[in-house]
Each structure stands twice: as C-alpha cells, then as structure tokens.
C-alpha angles and dihedrals in degrees: 000000000000115000115210113203108162143025126205119199117204120191130209142238120327097008114142103162136058088230086082088080090062114191094334098105092051095043093048091051091050095047122095095236096129133341090243095057110100136139091272091059096049113094126198119206125216126189137155110248094166096069107109091213095057125085133183093266089057090053092049090054091047091050090051092052092051093048091049089055091049090050089056087053092053107275110149106209097199088056092049129092122209117211110190136184128208112313089010087072096064092043092055094041090055090048091050091052092049091052092047092051090048091052094245128141117276130217115272092232135020115193118184114200112195086334118188087224094152098024139272133257085227086083089069092065091076131184097299096056093042091052091045088057090050091049091049093055103035104030095044105041090157089069097046098091091050090059105034126068091198119041091204088071088077090063091046090053092049091050099040132003101039127047118199096228110032144002103214098258095179091052090049090050090054089050093054114110110268095009116163089250094053095042092053093043096050096042092051093042090054093046092049098037098100090056094037092050091060091059105033132038108227126204136170127193131176140167129235103217102119094167095058098108094043092047098044109029115019140022105267095246090062098053113091116235091248089072098050108043113155110246093035138093087244094272108033126038118236087236090048092057101042113106090205103091143130140225127209111202128181138157108211092180090074101038134061096202118051112227113175116199123172131217114208146195105220140159090042114149104256128167134186113209117209116233097003120128135196098254139354131053091326093043118135089244102031098046095068109099097158141001092277092071107119097226091049091048090054092049091052088048089055094046091055093059108113106161140035095253090054090049093051090049091051091049089055093047093049091047089056090051089049089052088056088051090051090051090050090054094049087076087056094056089261090274092148094053102091141143135220117226118193122190122196111186120184141160123244110296089034092277112167120255104201101188130037141142122239116197120187115195137173123251090279091057095251117145090186095073105138093216091056096046093044092048093063106086128224122289092024142177106041120202117210108249097224104021102055092182089071126079129168138201131203108212138183100238102210095047091049095047091049089071096048141163094066138194119212121199124191117193129177114210116179138155095240101090096191092062109065135157133202114251115244125216123175138166127239120194126207095238135082132311099017102049109140098206136031124190114274093357136112124238124196121202111193114183135174110205125216108257114222100188096103130038136172121206132183112253089240093056112121090229091067091064092040093056098037096088095043120107089226136000102230115169093038117242107253118233127225097212 
C-alpha cells in the first residue's frame, strides 16, 4: 500500500502570487487522501517566469536544487505527489526525467492540470503583442472601462499576467510548438515511459472552455485568436495537454524505402473537464470553492491510486467520461475534437532546414480534397519562431480522417542550387498502427531528409560520360553507391 506524505503544487507561466493556487491548499489539507497529508506537508512553489533571461531549463535546475534541500530536511520524494498547472507541467516532467536518468527516486504521483505538455499557442503572441496589451491597459487608463467588464481585472493584470519590465520571452520560446525543449522532453518521456510508469502514476486533466477569457475579462474583439482556439481551455489545446501522444521518426538519408513507424504513449489517465478554463473564475484551479468541485474530486481520485490495478481501472473510468464528452460534442459538429500535428524536418546531422513545402493529399493524390482543406483550422500552419525547421498544424480530426488514406509529400525548394534534398512521399493508412492523428492528441513527425549536395560515382558509371560535356552539372548526377 502506497503511503502519500506530501504534496507539491507548481504553478504556470506569469503567476506572481500564491492566490493562483486558489482554495487547493486548504481543500487538499481537509481531504481524507492520507492521514499524513496536512497543511504542513503541502508545499507551494514560486518562480519568476516573466524574466526574459530565464528559460525552462533554468527553472528545472532551480526546482531540483529546492527539492534536494527539502530531501535533506526529510522530504521523501517517492511519497510525494506533484500537482502542476500549465507551464509547471513541463518543468516538473523534465525534472522527473532527469531524476529517472540519474537513478533517483521519483514522485509517487504526477498530475498535470491544463499542462502545456506539447506547447501553447500563447507563445505566438510574442513580446510585441504582450507589450501592446500592457501599453493599452496602463498607458490609456481612460479607455479601460470601455474594454473591461470588471474593473478589478486591471488589478489582476498588474499583479499577475503582465509584468512591467519583461514578458518571459525565453519561457515563451520553450512553449512554442516543436521547440527544442519540448521535442527533447517528449521524445525522452516517450522512450522512458515504460520504466517511468512503473514508479510514478501519471495523470493529465484539462478543461474545454475556450471562450473563458473573452467572456470574463475582455470584450471578445479585443482578445487575440491565440487565446480563444476552439478545442482548448483558452490557453492550452486539449490535444496539447494530453499525455497520450505519438512520434513518427525516420531518417531518409540512410534508407531507400520510407517506412514510417510510430512510437506512442498510450493508456495514460487523461480527462477532459466540461466548462473549465485555463484561468479566471472558471479556471481549473480557481473554480474549486469546496471539495464538491468536479476537477478537485478527480484530483483526489487520482491521489488515492496506490496500485496498478487501481490505475488501470481509473484509466477506463476516465475514458468512459471522455466518451460522454465526445458524444456531447457530436451535437456541436465535433468542432472541439481536434489534433495537433508537429513536423520537424532536418538534414543529416540534425542541421536545420528553414523552408520546406508540406503537401497532404488523399489516396488519389489530390491536394484539393475538400475534407483535407476544411480540416486544417484557421491561422495554420504555425512556424516555430526560433526553430525554423519545425512547423505545426491544428486539424479537425474527423474531417481529416474522412479522407484517409493520405499521402504526405515534403519538398525543399531553395535558391541555393548546391544544397538540395530528395523529396519524400509516404503513405499513411487509416488503420492501426499507422494512423497519423487521434482525437485530442498530439502527433510528432520527425524526419531527416536525404541531402543531395554531394555525390560520389564510380569512374565507369555512365553518368560520368553523360555529364562530362555539360557546362555545369546542376542538378547533380545521383550516385547508386
């Protein structure tokens, strides 16, 4: 029987006040989770995510130092649960991986609440937009009441979301879809999950209220599209939070025949909570006023898991609840049931390819299939701001799957004629185990293209004679070695 002694709460991006945890510390102390759980054994984290010089790796190191100090004071990590929100989820997941790889004890439970596990479209706002928002509120106070429904929001913004000096650009870069931090984290998490899952119970929960910020804080015209994506909790996509995901990886520079096979994290306890948002009065943390709050009840349910059979039973129960959520959204044309697709395209040696064309066609090779074009949601694709070899799509899953099987072609067209890459075309069926997209999940496609900038031919090769009398040999004659 697992004995839970301590709980550590870790907040997300932009938080600057312990009030962000809402009533959770008190409610956890009052709940009958374990006899050892009391207010004294509940820890609240605090870190500065708005410092432009700090990135997620810095925060992981800082977290590790603090936990090591607590361990010296008697904290037992494998009897401790970590409950994380938003950016806090990726910080703690990276820390868990580092401990696993170092052979150290892992937390008994990891619970991700609206975790930005695969990124957030918030990262696309950038410094300019964030500072424009600050200027709007604080440099034009005469206009504030015309925009805000609740004047108290101004104080909330001053205390929390917006910092006067910086906006945490390095954190935002790490939150961008397909960032180096997220690619490394999710590849290693997937590779280590079988081992990790034997030592730590993993859960992810997220709400579906994507209009929360527009409804509660601003007039809808003022809220940028990045904060009201359908199929999100207003900040993080449902697919971007789900810890069930897959990665397709292939190196075409070393193979003649493309064979794409995914590895996947599956059977992770994941729950979608109806009418919960990321922040605000309907926020997954703030909404809980008492122990009857649904999100809080589900967290307590997760914390009480103490064996593998119990975990499997909870996974099944949550899947049934998710099926009810799916049925509810069928009456809404399934607009909230979407998937995130992240491509990372590089040259051999992981050299960045900054510009390429991705064409998705149906089985007949048509890129004009209405289902395909309509499945790609507005404002897509999104190119990672710092890692130009990464591009992501937000896709309505059912519409996309209705045109399966698919063909995907990746072509690099650049003006530097001496650096060329072979185009890649591969087929994806609509059946297991090569389904590209799953509802409310993230898929990564990581490909290394065959570089065609250098070839070696035998002197007897017919192409040598063919190209001898040419003024130049563009395109280069391909070798058969």
